[in-house]
C-alpha positions in Angstrom: 15.0 9.6 -9.4 16.4 7.0 -11.2 15.9 3.7 -10.1 19.0 1.6 -9.6 19.4 -2.5 -10.1 22.2 -3.6 -8.2 23.2 -7.3 -9.1 25.1 -8.7 -6.3 24.5 -11.6 -4.2 22.4 -10.6 -1.1 24.3 -11.1 2.4 27.5 -10.2 1.1 29.6 -7.2 1.7 28.7 -5.6 -1.7 25.1 -6.0 -0.6 25.7 -4.4 2.7 27.1 -1.5 1.3 24.4 -0.5 -1.5 21.8 -0.7 1.0 23.7 1.6 4.0 22.2 4.4 5.2 19.1 4.6 3.0 15.7 3.3 4.7 14.4 -0.4 2.8 11.2 -1.9 2.4 11.9 -4.7 5.5 11.7 -1.7 7.6 9.1 0.5 6.6 7.0 -0.6 9.0 9.3 0.3 11.3 9.7 4.0 9.8 5.8 4.0 10.0 5.5 3.3 13.8 3.6 5.6 15.3 3.8 6.1 19.4 6.9 6.5 21.3 9.3 5.1 18.0 11.8 3.6 20.1 12.5 1.2 17.5 12.5 3.7 14.6 14.5 6.2 15.9 16.8 3.0 16.8 16.7 2.3 13.0 17.6 6.0 12.4 20.4 6.2 14.5 21.6 3.1 12.5 21.5 4.6 9.6 23.2 8.1 10.7 26.3 5.9 11.7 26.3 3.9 8.3 26.6 7.8 6.7 29.1 9.3 9.6 31.5 6.1 9.3 31.1 5.1 5.9 30.3 1.6 6.5 27.7 -0.7 6.7 27.0 -2.0 10.3 27.4 -6.3 10.8 24.2 -7.7 9.4 22.0 -9.6 12.9 21.4 -13.3 12.0 19.2 -15.3 14.2 17.8 -18.8 13.5 15.0 -17.3 12.5 16.7 -15.6 9.3 19.1 -18.4 9.0 15.9 -20.8 7.8 14.6 -18.5 6.0 18.7 -18.2 3.8 18.1 -22.4 3.7 14.3 -23.0 2.7 14.2 -19.8 0.3 15.5 -21.8 -2.7 13.0 -24.2 -2.5 10.4 -21.8 -2.2 11.4 -20.1 -5.4 11.1 -23.1 -7.2 8.1 -24.4 -5.9 6.4 -20.7 -7.1 8.0 -21.5 -10.1 6.5 -24.4 -11.0 2.8 -23.9 -9.2 2.8 -20.3 -11.5 4.9 -21.3 -14.5 7.2 -18.5 -14.4 11.0 -18.0 -14.1 11.8 -16.0 -11.2 14.9 -13.3 -11.8 17.0 -12.4 -8.6 18.5 -9.0 -7.9 21.0 -8.2 -5.4 19.2 -4.6 -4.5 16.9 -1.8 -5.9 17.7 1.5 -5.3 15.5 3.9 -6.2 16.5 7.7 -4.4 17.0 8.0 -0.9 15.2 4.2 -0.4 15.8 0.5 -1.5 14.5 -2.8 -1.3 15.9 -6.4 -2.1 13.3 -8.9 -3.9 13.7 -12.2 -3.2 12.8 -12.3 -7.4 11.6 -10.3 -10.0 8.6 -11.6 -12.4 8.6 -10.6 -15.7 8.0 -7.1 -16.8 5.7 -5.9 -13.8 5.8 -8.7 -10.8 7.7 -9.3 -8.0 8.1 -12.2 -5.5 8.4 -12.2 -1.6 9.0 -15.3 0.2 8.6 -16.0 4.2 9.2 -19.2 5.7 6.5 -19.8 8.6 6.3 -22.9 11.4 3.1 -24.9 10.8 1.1 -23.9 12.7 1.9 -19.8 11.3 1.3 -21.3 7.8 -2.0 -22.7 8.9 -3.2 -19.7 10.3 -2.4 -18.2 6.8 -3.8 -20.6 5.0 -6.7 -20.4 7.2 -7.2 -16.6 7.0 -6.4 -16.8 3.4 -5.5 -12.8 2.7 -2.5 -11.2 2.3 -0.5 -11.0 5.9 -1.1 -7.6 6.9 2.2 -7.7 8.5 3.9 -7.2 5.5 2.2 -5.1 4.2 4.7 -2.3 4.5 7.5 -4.3 3.7 5.5 -5.3 0.2 3.9 -2.4 -0.9 7.1 -0.5 -0.4 9.1 -2.9 -2.5 6.5 -2.2 -5.7 7.1 1.4 -4.8 11.1 1.3 -5.1 11.1 -0.9 -7.9 8.1 0.5 -9.8 6.1 -2.7 -10.2 2.7 -3.6 -10.3 2.4 -6.2 -8.3 3.8 -8.6 -5.9 3.2 -12.7 -5.1 4.3 -13.6 -1.6 5.0 -16.7 -0.5 4.5 -18.5 2.7 6.6 -21.7 3.0 7.2 -24.6 5.3 8.4 -28.1 3.7 6.0 -31.0 3.8 3.1 -27.9 4.1 0.8 -26.8 1.4 2.5 -23.6 0.5 0.6 -20.1 0.8 0.3 -18.1 -1.9 -1.2 -14.6 -2.4 -1.2 -11.7 -4.7 -1.4 -8.3 -4.3 -1.6 -5.0 -6.3 -0.3 -1.4 -5.5 -2.3 0.6 -3.3 -1.4 4.1 -3.9 -3.2 5.1 -1.2 -1.3 3.7 1.2 2.0 3.8 -1.1 1.6 7.8 -0.9 1.3 7.6 3.1 4.4 5.3 3.3 6.3 8.3 1.2 5.3 11.1 3.0 6.6 8.8 6.1 9.8 8.5 4.4 10.6 11.4 3.5 9.7 12.8 6.8 12.5 10.1 8.1 14.9 11.0 5.7 14.9 14.6 6.9 14.7 13.6 10.5 18.0 11.6 9.4 20.2 13.9 7.9 19.1 16.4 10.6 20.2 13.8 12.8 23.5 13.7 11.0 24.0 17.0 10.9 23.7 17.5 14.6 26.5 14.8 14.9 28.4 15.9 12.4 28.5 19.5 14.1 29.0 17.7 18.0 32.5 18.2 18.4 32.9 21.9 16.6 29.6 22.8 19.1 31.7 21.7 21.7 34.7 22.9 20.7 33.0 26.9 20.5 31.2 26.7 23.7 34.2 26.4 25.5 
C-alpha cells in the first residue's frame, strides 16, 4: 500500500472526509479490545455507516478534547524548544485501510504525540517515568501507519513540568496490531455487505 500524507487542518470537514470509513490509530486500542467487545462493535458500526452513507459521522467533543486543542500549540512549542527540533504539522496519514492523525512529524524518522492531563495525572506520569501504557496502541499504531521509527509523547499541563518520553517501534506488538486491524476490516466489509443486502434479502423472502 502507498502511504499518503493529506495536508489539511485537523478537525475540518476535509480531515473528517479523509479518515471516514477506516480504523485510525486513536481507536486501535478499541480494535484490539477483547471480551464482549461492545465498544469495538460500536466503532465498526460507525465506520460502516460512514461507508454506506458516504458521509463522516459528526465528531464528538467534550471539555477534555477542547482543552487538548487549546493547549496543544503550547505543548508543541515547549517540545520544540526542549528538543531543539522543528515539528512539522500534517493533517492525516493514510496507508491502505488504516490511518492516523499525528500531532507532528519530526525529521525523517520521528513523530510527536501530545496529551494534556490534569496535574495529578501528570504527576503520576512523572513518578512512573515510563511510556504511558494507555497510549501504546495509538502510538505504535501511528509508527506503523506512518512508517516511522520512533515517537515522542509529551504530557502537558500549564505551569507543570512537561513529561517527554520516547518509544521506538515494537515490531512484535505491531505484528499483533496488524493482524487485529486486518480482522477488523474483514468483519467491517462483511457487515457492510450484509447491510447493503438487507433490503434485497427482505424482498426476496417476501
